[in-house]
BAMI-394830 format. One record per residue (C-alpha): z negated, y, x; residue in one letter; chain. Coordinates in nm, 4 decimals. Layout:
<rs>
{r {Z, Y, X}, "A", "A"}
...
</rs>
This chain:
<rs>
{r {1.9699, 1.4283, -1.0165}, "M", "A"}
{r {2.0181, 1.7271, -1.2434}, "S", "A"}
{r {2.3115, 1.5427, -1.4028}, "G", "A"}
{r {2.0701, 1.2716, -1.5234}, "M", "A"}
{r {1.8646, 1.5069, -1.7400}, "R", "A"}
{r {1.9001, 1.4480, -2.1080}, "G", "A"}
{r {2.0357, 1.0940, -2.0679}, "V", "A"}
{r {1.9411, 0.8877, -2.3680}, "N", "A"}
{r {1.7568, 0.5714, -2.2490}, "P", "A"}
{r {1.9323, 0.3675, -2.5189}, "R", "A"}
{r {2.2744, 0.4867, -2.4045}, "Q", "A"}
{r {2.1808, 0.4139, -2.0425}, "M", "A"}
{r {2.0785, 0.0599, -2.1366}, "K", "A"}
{r {2.4060, 0.0068, -2.3242}, "Q", "A"}
{r {2.6093, 0.1403, -2.0299}, "A", "A"}
{r {2.4246, -0.0901, -1.7897}, "M", "A"}
{r {2.4911, -0.3859, -2.0191}, "K", "A"}
{r {2.8637, -0.3023, -2.0313}, "K", "A"}
{r {2.8701, -0.3002, -1.6495}, "M", "A"}
{r {2.6950, -0.6378, -1.6383}, "G", "A"}
{r {2.3666, -0.4975, -1.5063}, "I", "A"}
{r {2.0409, -0.6431, -1.6353}, "T", "A"}
{r {1.6903, -0.5258, -1.5544}, "N", "A"}
{r {1.3907, -0.7451, -1.6409}, "T", "A"}
{r {1.0222, -0.7568, -1.5524}, "D", "A"}
{r {0.9038, -1.0727, -1.3774}, "V", "A"}
{r {0.6000, -1.1839, -1.5791}, "K", "A"}
{r {0.2768, -1.3295, -1.4416}, "G", "A"}
{r {0.3141, -1.2120, -1.0804}, "V", "A"}
{r {-0.0198, -1.1518, -0.9074}, "T", "A"}
{r {0.0836, -1.1483, -0.5425}, "E", "A"}
{r {0.3998, -1.1252, -0.3316}, "V", "A"}
{r {0.4110, -1.2406, 0.0325}, "V", "A"}
{r {0.6786, -1.1198, 0.2742}, "I", "A"}
{r {0.6885, -1.3105, 0.6039}, "R", "A"}
{r {0.8301, -1.1572, 0.9202}, "T", "A"}
{r {0.8424, -1.3145, 1.2656}, "H", "A"}
{r {0.4879, -1.2080, 1.3485}, "D", "A"}
{r {0.3054, -1.1093, 1.0287}, "E", "A"}
{r {0.2770, -1.1406, 0.6544}, "E", "A"}
{r {0.2890, -0.8436, 0.4223}, "I", "A"}
{r {0.0889, -0.9262, 0.1108}, "V", "A"}
{r {0.1388, -0.7156, -0.2024}, "I", "A"}
{r {-0.1611, -0.7662, -0.4316}, "R", "A"}
{r {-0.1720, -0.6671, -0.7972}, "G", "A"}
{r {0.2066, -0.6854, -0.7814}, "A", "A"}
{r {0.4400, -0.5711, -1.0545}, "Q", "A"}
{r {0.7939, -0.6979, -1.0022}, "V", "A"}
{r {1.1189, -0.6074, -1.1738}, "S", "A"}
{r {1.4535, -0.7735, -1.1126}, "C", "A"}
{r {1.7881, -0.5972, -1.1454}, "M", "A"}
{r {2.0911, -0.8259, -1.1461}, "E", "A"}
{r {2.4298, -0.6745, -1.0628}, "V", "A"}
{r {2.7357, -0.8995, -1.0495}, "Q", "A"}
{r {2.5257, -1.2064, -0.9706}, "G", "A"}
{r {2.3182, -1.0373, -0.6996}, "T", "A"}
{r {1.9477, -1.0005, -0.7717}, "K", "A"}
{r {1.7514, -0.7026, -0.6396}, "N", "A"}
{r {1.3732, -0.7026, -0.6699}, "Y", "A"}
{r {1.1496, -0.3973, -0.6863}, "Q", "A"}
{r {0.7816, -0.4551, -0.6055}, "I", "A"}
{r {0.4861, -0.2235, -0.6545}, "T", "A"}
{r {0.1250, -0.2961, -0.5638}, "G", "A"}
{r {-0.1333, -0.2714, -0.2868}, "T", "A"}
{r {-0.0098, -0.3681, 0.0592}, "E", "A"}
{r {-0.2134, -0.5672, 0.3109}, "E", "A"}
{r {-0.0921, -0.7008, 0.6443}, "R", "A"}
{r {-0.2159, -1.0109, 0.8221}, "R", "A"}
{r {-0.1123, -1.2174, 1.1239}, "P", "A"}
{r {0.1436, -1.4856, 1.0497}, "L", "A"}
{r {-0.0166, -1.8143, 0.9458}, "G", "A"}
{r {-0.3635, -1.6759, 0.8784}, "S", "A"}
{r {-0.5260, -1.8220, 0.5692}, "E", "A"}
{r {-0.7154, -1.5080, 0.4705}, "V", "A"}
{r {-0.6228, -1.1479, 0.5472}, "P", "A"}
{r {-0.8042, -0.9970, 0.8461}, "A", "A"}
{r {-0.9733, -0.7481, 0.6169}, "A", "A"}
{r {-1.0047, -0.9705, 0.3126}, "A", "A"}
{r {-1.0605, -0.8027, -0.0200}, "H", "A"}
{r {-1.1972, -1.0254, -0.2906}, "F", "A"}
{r {-1.2295, -0.9324, -0.6575}, "P", "A"}
{r {-1.5678, -0.7721, -0.7227}, "E", "A"}
{r {-1.6274, -1.0256, -1.0009}, "E", "A"}
{r {-1.5937, -1.3130, -0.7509}, "D", "A"}
{r {-1.8375, -1.1530, -0.5066}, "I", "A"}
{r {-2.0906, -1.0879, -0.7840}, "E", "A"}
{r {-2.0505, -1.4421, -0.9175}, "L", "A"}
{r {-2.1210, -1.5937, -0.5751}, "V", "A"}
{r {-2.4208, -1.3621, -0.5248}, "M", "A"}
{r {-2.5670, -1.4500, -0.8670}, "A", "A"}
{r {-2.5077, -1.8243, -0.8528}, "Q", "A"}
{r {-2.6045, -1.8754, -0.4884}, "A", "A"}
{r {-2.8868, -1.6202, -0.4846}, "G", "A"}
{r {-2.7522, -1.4480, -0.1740}, "C", "A"}
{r {-2.6735, -1.0962, -0.0582}, "D", "A"}
{r {-2.3279, -0.9376, -0.0585}, "R", "A"}
{r {-2.2617, -1.0039, 0.3112}, "E", "A"}
{r {-2.3277, -1.3775, 0.2729}, "A", "A"}
{r {-2.1101, -1.3940, -0.0400}, "A", "A"}
{r {-1.8136, -1.2243, 0.1308}, "V", "A"}
{r {-1.8573, -1.4394, 0.4405}, "S", "A"}
{r {-1.8570, -1.7578, 0.2314}, "A", "A"}
{r {-1.5519, -1.6412, 0.0347}, "L", "A"}
{r {-1.3669, -1.5813, 0.3623}, "K", "A"}
{r {-1.4630, -1.9270, 0.4888}, "A", "A"}
{r {-1.3480, -2.0847, 0.1607}, "C", "A"}
{r {-1.0171, -1.8965, 0.1332}, "E", "A"}
{r {-1.1430, -1.6870, -0.1578}, "G", "A"}
{r {-1.2516, -1.9781, -0.3785}, "Q", "A"}
{r {-1.5785, -1.8747, -0.5517}, "P", "A"}
{r {-1.6897, -2.2280, -0.6507}, "A", "A"}
{r {-1.6472, -2.3551, -0.2955}, "E", "A"}
{r {-1.8251, -2.0471, -0.1580}, "A", "A"}
{r {-2.1239, -2.1104, -0.3906}, "I", "A"}
{r {-2.1453, -2.4760, -0.2844}, "I", "A"}
{r {-2.1169, -2.3752, 0.0817}, "R", "A"}
{r {-2.4111, -2.1339, 0.0541}, "I", "A"}
{r {-2.6296, -2.3635, -0.1560}, "I", "A"}
{r {-2.5724, -2.6689, 0.0628}, "S", "A"}
{r {-2.5799, -2.4776, 0.3911}, "G", "A"}
</rs>
């Protein structure tokens, strides 16, 4: 890689354009799911960029990886946003364990979890 030192980013972009290579960020991505024969790999907080070379698109994904059995609605070790857990606790008047349990049962939907606790 020593030959890459000192490369002007602008010149690199122009060279890529001349070769028909484009690189763009995919906006608004929050999660990417990769399904194999026996599991799903879920990338949360995903940032995705797409490089197109001669009509072929290549995606690069960064984020936090979680694995879950194929077809499961909620990851085995579900992680819910702290704000959602706190919202359920405050609105339903319950402890953290009950809030997380209700979120798991309601596929991570805070409003449904609150109703579940209140009506249960």
